[in-house]
LOLUM-921206 format. One record per residue (C-alpha): x, y, z. Coordinates in nm, 4 decimals. Layout:
+----------+----------+----------+
:       c1 :       c2 :       c3 :
+----------+----------+----------+
:        X :        Y :        Z :
...
+----------+----------+----------+
This chain:
+----------+----------+----------+
:       c1 :       c2 :       c3 :
+----------+----------+----------+
:  -0.7534 :  18.5285 :  14.4503 :
:  -0.7965 :  18.2542 :  14.2189 :
:  -0.4679 :  18.3528 :  14.0437 :
:  -0.1575 :  18.1532 :  14.1567 :
:   0.1333 :  18.3897 :  14.1524 :
:   0.4047 :  18.3015 :  13.9008 :
:   0.7190 :  18.1521 :  14.0906 :
:   1.0474 :  18.2079 :  13.9115 :
:   1.3288 :  17.9476 :  13.9081 :
:   1.5132 :  17.9445 :  14.2300 :
:   1.8773 :  18.0758 :  14.2510 :
:   1.9828 :  17.9886 :  14.6070 :
:   2.1989 :  17.7090 :  14.7479 :
:   2.3606 :  17.6199 :  15.0688 :
:   2.6223 :  17.8859 :  15.1958 :
:   2.9707 :  17.8246 :  15.0781 :
:   2.8686 :  17.6378 :  14.7685 :
:   2.9417 :  17.7722 :  14.4178 :
:   2.6013 :  17.8266 :  14.2490 :
:   2.5345 :  17.7387 :  13.8929 :
:   2.1949 :  17.8677 :  13.8156 :
:   2.0294 :  17.6560 :  13.5352 :
:   1.6687 :  17.7278 :  13.6291 :
:   1.5654 :  18.0249 :  13.4258 :
:   1.6863 :  17.9556 :  13.0629 :
:   1.9311 :  18.2455 :  13.0773 :
:   2.2139 :  18.2758 :  12.8217 :
:   2.5321 :  18.1186 :  12.9780 :
:   2.7541 :  18.3473 :  12.7508 :
:   2.5938 :  18.6623 :  12.8860 :
:   2.4989 :  18.9622 :  12.6636 :
:   2.6857 :  19.1080 :  12.3741 :
:   2.9648 :  19.3372 :  12.4954 :
:   2.8209 :  19.5974 :  12.2785 :
:   2.4874 :  19.5747 :  12.4505 :
:   2.6641 :  19.6091 :  12.7985 :
:   2.8461 :  19.9134 :  12.6850 :
:   2.5275 :  20.0720 :  12.5439 :
:   2.3443 :  20.0117 :  12.8728 :
:   2.6186 :  20.1631 :  13.0826 :
:   2.6362 :  20.4724 :  12.8462 :
:   2.2579 :  20.5206 :  12.9028 :
:   2.3146 :  20.5422 :  13.2784 :
:   2.4750 :  20.8817 :  13.2326 :
:   2.1334 :  21.0334 :  13.1678 :
:   1.9172 :  20.8766 :  13.4353 :
:   1.7255 :  21.2133 :  13.4949 :
:   1.5668 :  21.1832 :  13.1337 :
:   1.2618 :  20.9799 :  13.0565 :
:   1.3173 :  20.7193 :  12.7830 :
:   1.1690 :  20.7361 :  12.4385 :
:   0.8114 :  20.6473 :  12.5101 :
:   0.7582 :  20.5006 :  12.1580 :
:   1.0779 :  20.2992 :  12.1589 :
:   1.1194 :  20.4346 :  11.7978 :
:   1.4937 :  20.3701 :  11.7561 :
:   1.4546 :  20.0216 :  11.8843 :
:   1.1527 :  19.9504 :  11.6739 :
:   1.3568 :  20.0744 :  11.3725 :
:   1.6485 :  19.8427 :  11.4511 :
:   1.4099 :  19.5406 :  11.4862 :
:   1.2364 :  19.6393 :  11.1579 :
:   1.5711 :  19.6505 :  10.9741 :
:   1.6752 :  19.3137 :  11.1109 :
:   1.3606 :  19.1345 :  11.0035 :
:   1.2378 :  19.3457 :  10.7152 :
:   0.9313 :  19.4736 :  10.8960 :
:   0.7261 :  19.7868 :  10.9035 :
:   0.8249 :  19.9507 :  11.2420 :
:   0.4708 :  20.0946 :  11.2767 :
:   0.3629 :  19.7354 :  11.3220 :
:   0.5970 :  19.6713 :  11.6108 :
:   0.5333 :  19.7303 :  11.9914 :
:   0.8086 :  19.7003 :  12.2527 :
:   0.7468 :  19.5977 :  12.6049 :
:   0.8866 :  19.5443 :  12.9478 :
:   0.9658 :  19.1909 :  12.8549 :
:   0.7400 :  18.9755 :  12.6285 :
:   0.5399 :  18.8954 :  12.9473 :
:   0.4156 :  19.2532 :  12.9547 :
:   0.2927 :  19.2287 :  12.5948 :
:   0.1212 :  18.9029 :  12.6516 :
:  -0.0655 :  19.0686 :  12.9397 :
:  -0.1420 :  19.3821 :  12.7322 :
:  -0.2786 :  19.1716 :  12.4560 :
:  -0.5029 :  18.9775 :  12.6898 :
:  -0.6385 :  19.2899 :  12.8699 :
:  -0.7181 :  19.4427 :  12.5413 :
:  -0.9049 :  19.1446 :  12.3903 :
:  -1.0318 :  18.9409 :  12.6906 :
:  -1.3050 :  19.0461 :  12.9376 :
:  -1.5521 :  18.8843 :  13.1831 :
:  -1.7328 :  18.5976 :  13.0034 :
:  -1.4581 :  18.5589 :  12.7508 :
:  -1.2196 :  18.2661 :  12.7224 :
:  -0.8596 :  18.2191 :  12.6382 :
:  -0.7068 :  17.8877 :  12.5216 :
:  -0.3486 :  17.7528 :  12.5791 :
:  -0.1809 :  17.4202 :  12.5742 :
:  -0.1676 :  17.1796 :  12.8726 :
:   0.2035 :  17.2475 :  12.9471 :
:   0.2040 :  17.6091 :  12.8245 :
:   0.3678 :  17.9034 :  12.9824 :
:   0.2050 :  17.9836 :  13.3155 :
:   0.1740 :  18.3530 :  13.2427 :
:  -0.1059 :  18.2644 :  12.9896 :
:  -0.3321 :  18.1516 :  13.2630 :
:  -0.2416 :  18.4493 :  13.4866 :
:  -0.3102 :  18.6997 :  13.2129 :
:  -0.6511 :  18.5505 :  13.1245 :
:  -0.7688 :  18.5387 :  13.4857 :
:  -0.6399 :  18.8911 :  13.5483 :
:  -0.8477 :  19.0207 :  13.2621 :
:  -1.1523 :  18.8611 :  13.4016 :
:  -1.1636 :  18.5704 :  13.1461 :
:  -1.1889 :  18.1961 :  13.1745 :
:  -0.8776 :  17.9863 :  13.0992 :
:  -0.9394 :  17.6833 :  12.8754 :
:  -0.6625 :  17.4194 :  12.8588 :
:  -0.6182 :  17.2126 :  12.5367 :
:  -0.4568 :  16.8728 :  12.5825 :
:  -0.1191 :  16.7990 :  12.4356 :
:  -0.0115 :  16.4799 :  12.2576 :
:   0.3265 :  16.3413 :  12.3857 :
:   0.4115 :  16.6828 :  12.5273 :
:   0.3608 :  16.8482 :  12.1772 :
:   0.0807 :  17.1135 :  12.1083 :
:  -0.2106 :  16.9306 :  11.9334 :
:  -0.3783 :  17.1538 :  11.6695 :
:  -0.6930 :  16.9468 :  11.6733 :
:  -0.7357 :  16.9654 :  12.0583 :
:  -0.6691 :  17.3493 :  12.0433 :
:  -0.9418 :  17.3943 :  11.7753 :
:  -1.1783 :  17.1669 :  11.9719 :
:  -1.1436 :  17.3920 :  12.2761 :
:  -1.2426 :  17.7083 :  12.0781 :
:  -1.6027 :  17.8247 :  12.1440 :
:  -1.7926 :  18.1451 :  12.0440 :
:  -1.6665 :  18.2944 :  12.3752 :
:  -1.2928 :  18.2409 :  12.2827 :
:  -1.1091 :  18.5615 :  12.2131 :
:  -0.7399 :  18.4660 :  12.2295 :
:  -0.5380 :  18.1478 :  12.1621 :
:  -0.1752 :  18.1322 :  12.2987 :
:   0.0820 :  17.9038 :  12.1263 :
:   0.4351 :  17.8937 :  12.2734 :
:   0.6462 :  17.7681 :  11.9777 :
:   0.8931 :  17.6344 :  12.0885 :
:   0.7179 :  17.5545 :  12.4124 :
:   0.8499 :  17.6074 :  12.7518 :
:   0.9168 :  17.3763 :  12.9623 :
:   0.8887 :  17.0919 :  12.7063 :
:   1.1249 :  17.2201 :  12.4382 :
:   0.8879 :  17.0866 :  12.1763 :
:   0.7569 :  17.2702 :  11.8768 :
:   0.4943 :  17.2660 :  11.5927 :
:   0.6012 :  17.2699 :  11.2312 :
:   0.4844 :  17.5766 :  11.0463 :
:   0.2321 :  17.3813 :  10.8422 :
:   0.0603 :  17.2845 :  11.1609 :
:   0.0698 :  17.6470 :  11.2845 :
:  -0.0928 :  17.7530 :  10.9497 :
:  -0.3541 :  17.4779 :  10.9869 :
:  -0.4271 :  17.6110 :  11.3418 :
:  -0.4698 :  17.9632 :  11.2118 :
:  -0.6914 :  17.8384 :  10.9096 :
:  -0.9181 :  17.6659 :  11.1542 :
:  -0.9765 :  17.9598 :  11.3966 :
:  -1.2692 :  18.1971 :  11.3598 :
:  -1.1678 :  18.5456 :  11.2539 :
:  -1.2618 :  18.7051 :  11.5874 :
:  -0.9988 :  18.4972 :  11.7687 :
:  -0.6557 :  18.6471 :  11.8078 :
:  -0.3666 :  18.3878 :  11.7645 :
:  -0.0674 :  18.4806 :  11.9676 :
:   0.2664 :  18.3100 :  11.8665 :
:   0.5044 :  18.3259 :  12.1538 :
:   0.8399 :  18.2749 :  11.9919 :
:   1.0723 :  18.3541 :  12.2794 :
:   1.3106 :  18.0668 :  12.1878 :
:   1.2936 :  18.1015 :  11.8051 :
:   1.6591 :  18.1895 :  11.7561 :
:   1.7676 :  17.8600 :  11.8962 :
:   1.5572 :  17.6360 :  11.6574 :
:   1.7511 :  17.4450 :  11.3877 :
:   1.4564 :  17.2696 :  11.2100 :
:   1.3737 :  17.3314 :  10.8397 :
:   0.9963 :  17.3101 :  10.9055 :
:   0.9863 :  17.5679 :  11.1751 :
:   0.8948 :  17.9280 :  11.1391 :
:   0.8589 :  18.1829 :  11.4180 :
:   0.5383 :  18.3242 :  11.2638 :
:   0.6586 :  18.6578 :  11.1133 :
:   0.4771 :  18.5780 :  10.7907 :
:   0.1461 :  18.4993 :  10.9484 :
:   0.1663 :  18.8135 :  11.1640 :
:   0.2365 :  19.0402 :  10.8786 :
:  -0.0289 :  18.8977 :  10.6410 :
:  -0.3115 :  18.8075 :  10.8711 :
:  -0.5743 :  19.0173 :  11.0513 :
:  -0.5682 :  18.8049 :  11.3771 :
:  -0.2074 :  18.6825 :  11.4384 :
:   0.0469 :  18.8439 :  11.6607 :
:   0.4068 :  18.7119 :  11.7169 :
:   0.5954 :  18.8013 :  12.0401 :
:   0.9813 :  18.7748 :  12.0932 :
:   1.2153 :  18.8567 :  12.3664 :
:   1.5761 :  18.9851 :  12.4326 :
:   1.5944 :  18.7793 :  12.7564 :
:   1.7035 :  18.4577 :  12.5991 :
:   1.9509 :  18.4465 :  12.3020 :
:   2.0477 :  18.8154 :  12.3618 :
:   2.1179 :  18.7606 :  12.7396 :
:   1.9354 :  19.0737 :  12.8482 :
:   1.6955 :  18.9218 :  13.1026 :
:   1.7757 :  19.1745 :  13.3729 :
:   1.6696 :  19.4691 :  13.1484 :
:   1.3366 :  19.3201 :  13.0410 :
:   1.2757 :  19.3878 :  12.6699 :
:   1.0192 :  19.2109 :  12.4516 :
:   0.8591 :  19.3036 :  12.1287 :
:   0.5665 :  19.1996 :  11.9191 :
:   0.4475 :  19.2456 :  11.5475 :
:   0.1027 :  19.2247 :  11.4300 :
:  -0.1860 :  19.3789 :  11.2304 :
:  -0.2258 :  19.7502 :  11.2494 :
:  -0.5577 :  19.7344 :  11.4488 :
:  -0.4058 :  19.5043 :  11.7153 :
:  -0.0946 :  19.7346 :  11.7458 :
:  -0.3223 :  20.0273 :  11.7881 :
:  -0.5313 :  19.8492 :  12.0558 :
:  -0.2138 :  19.7515 :  12.2603 :
:  -0.0702 :  20.1075 :  12.2384 :
:  -0.3853 :  20.2305 :  12.3877 :
:  -0.3414 :  20.0284 :  12.6975 :
:   0.0403 :  20.0252 :  12.7052 :
:   0.1798 :  20.2235 :  13.0008 :
:   0.3960 :  20.5323 :  12.8962 :
:   0.7704 :  20.4806 :  12.9081 :
:   0.7249 :  20.1066 :  12.9599 :
:   1.0747 :  20.0224 :  12.8231 :
:   1.3638 :  20.1915 :  13.0228 :
:   1.6455 :  20.3784 :  12.8579 :
:   1.9164 :  20.1243 :  12.9303 :
:   1.7046 :  19.8507 :  12.7903 :
:   1.6386 :  20.0443 :  12.4690 :
:   2.0028 :  20.1158 :  12.4159 :
:   2.1162 :  19.7610 :  12.4858 :
:   1.8504 :  19.6137 :  12.2716 :
:   1.9615 :  19.8292 :  11.9653 :
:   2.3198 :  19.7068 :  12.0148 :
:   2.2306 :  19.3506 :  12.0787 :
:   2.0198 :  19.2947 :  11.7705 :
:   2.3042 :  19.4240 :  11.5634 :
:   2.5602 :  19.1886 :  11.7054 :
:   2.5033 :  18.8882 :  11.4894 :
:   2.8414 :  18.7365 :  11.5929 :
:   2.7412 :  18.7157 :  11.9447 :
:   2.4070 :  18.5449 :  11.8628 :
:   2.5952 :  18.3036 :  11.6344 :
:   2.8308 :  18.2115 :  11.9163 :
:   2.5426 :  18.1523 :  12.1612 :
:   2.3574 :  17.9394 :  11.9105 :
:   2.6688 :  17.7207 :  11.8349 :
:   2.7260 :  17.6751 :  12.2103 :
:   2.3618 :  17.5684 :  12.2539 :
:   2.3709 :  17.3314 :  11.9497 :
:   2.6794 :  17.1529 :  12.0775 :
:   2.5678 :  17.1131 :  12.4399 :
:   2.2049 :  17.0252 :  12.3598 :
:   2.3269 :  16.7192 :  12.1836 :
:   2.5873 :  16.6235 :  12.4427 :
:   2.3494 :  16.6609 :  12.7375 :
:   2.0648 :  16.4765 :  12.5647 :
:   2.2974 :  16.1867 :  12.4792 :
:   2.4730 :  16.1575 :  12.8081 :
:   2.1718 :  16.2046 :  13.0223 :
:   2.0218 :  15.9168 :  12.8373 :
:   2.3278 :  15.7074 :  12.9022 :
:   2.2838 :  15.7781 :  13.2645 :
:   1.9409 :  15.6350 :  13.2524 :
:   1.7318 :  15.9458 :  13.2429 :
:   1.4566 :  16.0129 :  12.9703 :
:   1.4924 :  16.3538 :  12.8049 :
:   1.2179 :  16.5127 :  12.5831 :
:   1.3815 :  16.6068 :  12.2515 :
:   1.4256 :  16.9920 :  12.2757 :
:   1.4819 :  17.2684 :  12.0122 :
:   1.5305 :  17.5478 :  12.2806 :
:   1.8053 :  17.6219 :  12.5106 :
:   1.6833 :  17.3825 :  12.7860 :
:   1.5976 :  17.0112 :  12.8422 :
:   1.3120 :  16.8551 :  13.0218 :
:   1.4515 :  16.5587 :  13.2139 :
:   1.2298 :  16.2846 :  13.3423 :
:   1.3083 :  16.0854 :  13.6480 :
:   1.1903 :  15.7390 :  13.7499 :
:   0.9203 :  15.6907 :  14.0130 :
:   1.1476 :  15.4802 :  14.2156 :
:   1.2113 :  15.5887 :  14.5839 :
:   1.5421 :  15.7629 :  14.5986 :
:   1.5411 :  15.8666 :  14.2338 :
:   1.2472 :  16.0927 :  14.1964 :
:   1.2506 :  16.4455 :  14.0668 :
:   1.2114 :  16.5952 :  14.3967 :
:   1.5010 :  16.3972 :  14.5479 :
:   1.7180 :  16.4774 :  14.2487 :
:   1.6465 :  16.8591 :  14.2899 :
:   1.7419 :  16.8317 :  14.6571 :
:   2.0595 :  16.6411 :  14.5725 :
:   2.1671 :  16.8948 :  14.3060 :
:   2.0726 :  17.1922 :  14.5201 :
:   2.3170 :  17.0662 :  14.7900 :
:   2.5883 :  17.0814 :  14.5282 :
:   2.4966 :  17.4300 :  14.4055 :
:   2.3338 :  17.3026 :  14.0815 :
:   2.0049 :  17.4747 :  14.0464 :
:   1.7468 :  17.3382 :  13.8058 :
:   1.3784 :  17.4169 :  13.7745 :
:   1.0913 :  17.2098 :  13.9233 :
:   0.8061 :  17.1995 :  13.6951 :
:   0.5240 :  17.0719 :  13.9209 :
:   0.3284 :  17.3878 :  13.8307 :
:   0.3235 :  17.2845 :  13.4697 :
:   0.1770 :  16.9375 :  13.5615 :
:   0.5117 :  16.7592 :  13.5343 :
:   0.5966 :  16.6666 :  13.8936 :
:   0.8581 :  16.3987 :  13.8079 :
:   1.0673 :  16.6094 :  13.5772 :
:   1.3210 :  16.8950 :  13.6067 :
:   1.3943 :  17.1438 :  13.3462 :
:   1.7647 :  17.2263 :  13.2922 :
:   1.8999 :  17.5300 :  13.1038 :
:   2.2031 :  17.4614 :  12.8828 :
:   2.4751 :  17.6230 :  13.0866 :
:   2.8533 :  17.6800 :  13.0672 :
:   3.0640 :  17.3755 :  12.9922 :
:   3.1636 :  17.3628 :  13.3761 :
:   2.8045 :  17.3670 :  13.4934 :
:   2.6912 :  17.1094 :  13.2252 :
:   2.9688 :  16.8689 :  13.3162 :
:   2.8938 :  16.9098 :  13.6918 :
:   2.5285 :  16.8329 :  13.6352 :
:   2.6201 :  16.5164 :  13.4361 :
:   2.8577 :  16.3996 :  13.7120 :
:   2.6141 :  16.4686 :  13.9961 :
:   2.3160 :  16.2991 :  13.8196 :
:   2.5282 :  15.9964 :  13.7437 :
:   2.6055 :  15.9631 :  14.1076 :
:   2.2498 :  16.0279 :  14.2050 :
:   2.1213 :  15.7551 :  13.9775 :
:   2.3905 :  15.5275 :  14.1049 :
:   2.2457 :  15.5418 :  14.4649 :
:   2.3540 :  15.8912 :  14.5661 :
:   1.9822 :  16.0010 :  14.5993 :
:   1.9616 :  15.7927 :  14.9204 :
:   2.1759 :  16.0524 :  15.0933 :
:   2.1154 :  16.4235 :  14.9994 :
:   2.3923 :  16.5575 :  15.2381 :
+----------+----------+----------+
């Protein structure tokens, strides 16, 4: 009962208002048409169990990234894999470390496994390697690093990730959560494949929910050392990835054109939204993901809570991030051109006094 349930981004607005849901970091372009067709074809055989080892999907991932498929595990979203890793390595009396504004599922998974969550302070909303290492004790079994991080949109350069790994004791499992890796356009960034394939205590997790637009089907994957893969497979539920997801995932990872289109859309609008929100008078944390953390002033009538109500009345659904310790910010997914322009117009009106009347 000490676990606070994860609360997804809301999706409802007043009746009669067109909704633009920008609260869950979904791909505004949707999935690859190939993935949609593959999922629909899989529905013709609903009476059959899916491939319990996800062998064809693991092979497709391995071909894409030059990996050994035996070192890959697929899951019901990367959330399931994060929980399976924690349940395999953390028990009562053990500790798990994550960053101050890290993904809420880390805390939930650690508590569910009977462990103790330990929070490492961030520096200017960026993970701090020294703070993470200082939080590690002989009881630490797992360290989670979301890179890029949600909801801040910030990241650690690969040199810093390697420094973190070098400073960890060998018995501590480092989990690199790279859910937003495909969006990053920084030369000093790496998702962590190299570390996961060459180290005994590093795992990298990825998802099909973001860049591939398959959030409804729930597909994630991880790559790591053989002994970690073995441990996770021992606790992984049978048939944990459904047949439609397996088929769609194989098609999606092969559609490089769709991924490139999604990245180009995000690159353009990330820059536009960051610049124009700043011109409105709002502070935006520089982001390398497909979302922005927008900070509001503490003035009455212009707070994040009031902005959220104002936007919701207009069908613009952003994400409150109070649960992440950021009560005066909203997280906005980069949406369609229509949605993005509507948010800019609404927030300009809000900052110009519209917040005094939410009707």
